[in-house]
N, C-alpha and C positions, 0 to 999 in steps of 0.2 A: 965199371965200376968193380971195387976191390972189397972184399967184405971177408969175416971172421964170426964165425958163432960158436954159440957156450952159453949151457946153461948156467945159473950164477949157482958156486959150488959154496955161498955164505946164505947164513939166515939171515937174508936182509929183508928190512923191514920198510914198509910205508908208512905214516906217522901225520894224522887226521885232526888238527887242532879241535875238529871241531864238524858235523854232520851238514854238509852244503843245503842240505835243506831247510835248515835254519838260516843259510841267509836268502836263499829265496823267498823269506816269511817276512824278508824285512829286518832281522834281529842282525845289527852293524854295530854292533858296543856288545862284543865278548870281553873285552878286555885282557885278553892271554899276550903275557910280555913275550914277546921275541926273546929272551933269555931263557924263558922255558920251549919254547921251539926249536934252539939249538940245540937243546940238550937230547934232541931226536935225529937233527940232521943237516946236514953245512949244504945241501942243494936243493931248490925247490920255488914253487910260485905261490902267489896269493893276493890279498890284497890285506888293511887299513881300515882299523876305525873307521865307523862311517864313510868305509867305500873309498878312501881318500887316497886313490890312487891303486894302480900294478903294483904287484911286489915280487920279485926274483932276487932269485937269492943263489950265489956262487961261491964256494970254496968260503963258504963263512961268511962273507959279506952279502948284507941285504941292503935292494934299491928299492928308493922308490921312486914309481913316474907317475907325475903329478898329471893332471888336465890337459895342463899346458903343453908337457911334451918336456916340462924338467925334469933330468935326475938328478937322485942324490942319495948318497950312501946314508943311512938310518942306521942309530943307537939301537941296539938292544934292549932298549928300555923301551920304544914304542909297542905298542898296541895292536893286537889281529884278532877280528872276528871270523876266518879261514886259513891257514895253513898246509899246504900239503907238503913235506918235508922229507927226506932219507938220508942216510950217510953214501955217496954215490962209487959206488964202486961197479963199473960198466965191464959184462964180458962178449958183448954184441958189438962188434963194431966193421962197418965200411964210409968206404969213402964215392962220392960221384965226383965225376970230372966233365959234366955236361949241363946244358944250360935246361933247366925243367921245367914246365908251369905246374902251378900248383895242381893239380889233378892229379899227373906224371909222380910228382912230389910226395905227396900223401901214399899213392902207390904203393910209392917202390919202399916207403919207411914204412909199412903194414906187411909187405912182404918179410920185412925182416924181423917180425914177430912172431915166436915158435906157435905162440896160442892167443885166442881173443880172450882167455879166462884166466888173464892173468895180470897184475898191475907193471905198467914197466917205467920206470926214471929215463929219459930220453934229453940229451945233451947235443944240439947240431952245430957245430962253429965253421966258420967260413964265409965266402962271398956271395952274394944277393942279387942279383937283378934289380929286386921288387919284394919289400916287404911292406904290407898293409898291416898296421895295429894301431888297437885304440886304447885311451886312457878315460875313465868317468871322472867328472866332479867331485867333490864332499857330500855327501847325503845326510838324511836327515834322519834317523830313528826311527825302522817299521814305514817311510816311505818305498811304495810297493818296486818290488826287484824287475817287473814288468818295463816301466816306466821310465829304469836307469839306460837303456838302449836309447833312447829321445835324446839323452841330453850325454852320452858319449862325443867324446872328439876322435876324429880321426887321423890320423898319420901316415903317408904312403914316403917312404923311403927309397932311394933311386941309387942303387952301384955302392950299394952298403958293406962292411964287413961287421961281422957279429956273430953274438952267440941266442941259440933259442933252446929253451930250457923248459922241460914240463917232463907229464905223464901219460899214461894212456893207463884209462879206468874201465874195466870190463863194462860192458852194457846193464850189467843186472845189480851193478852197483853204485844206481844211478840219485839213488835218495841219500848216499854219504857223501859221494864227491861226482868232478863234470865228467859225463860218462866221451869215452872216444878220445882221443886229442885234446890235451889242453897245452898249447903254448906262449911262454911269454919271449920277447926278445928283447937283449940288449947289445947295443951297439957297442963295438972296440973299443970309441972314444969315453963310450958311456956320457955319450951324451945326448941318444935316443932310446928309445922303446915302447914297450905297449903289449896287450894282450893283441897274443897273432892274430888276424882275421884270413890274410890269405901271406905266401909267398913265392920266390921265382929262385932256387935256389940257380949259383953257377957253379959254381966248386966247394962242396963241404966235406966236411968230419963228420960222423954219427958213431954218438958210444950208447949204448942200451944196456940196461940193467933191469932183467926181471926181477918182479919182488913175489915173494908167495908167502909175506905175512905181513900184516893191515894189526897198525894200533890205533885206537881211535879214543879221544876224550869227547866228555860228555859235559860242557857247560854249567856251570855252579849258578849262571844270573838269575834273576826272577825271571825274566822276562823268556829266557829258555827253558824255565820248566812251567812255565804257566800259557804257554804257545800251544796250541793242537799243530802238532805235525804231521799229523797225516796226510792221505790224499798225493796225488803224482804232482812233480815240479817239472816233469819232465818239457813239457810243452813253454813254459816260461822258460828255461836253461837253453833252450833250444835256439828260441829267438834273443835270448843274451850273447849268447856263445857263436 
């Protein structure tokens, strides 16, 4: 393994288009334009209104991964109920040149993070022996979030090149964003992807951006303004993630 460490010298910010607990409470139509999201970042992940697939943003391009596994680049006029983005400017880099199982991969990745109390944007590119990912079909608004996991489609990609993109969120921020590691996958040919459940890298380059600032938008929809969002959603998130 080779690595380079450094805390960010810029005032990087992670932007959340809405708190994740609104999504967990079944608010799937916040109607936030991706054109607005892109004002806050060129890298990130999220979903689409009605949970219509998984979203990956790389270099300002937005990709939608449907429950049928189909990947398409979408226009910024599309809407999202939840997206997490930043302008990607990594200061920590490492390369792994040996095959790792999922547990080993997560352990080594976490060792690169200087503190568990910061946000991190994480981009991982390279070759993987196995990536297990998922996507979900379009949902009706208010459909219980916990039931979504039972409708997910699983994908097993073998001997594939591609990119993992996502974030580490401190556990004390669990009402705002998915705590811990949250990664989405997009294959090198832009034909496959999804929300990452497990992966087994063979040769990868890891780029990490420590983030010290959080910007949160609170939706203006009637659903959001009138829904009781109190109470912990940690267990629901754990089961779905």
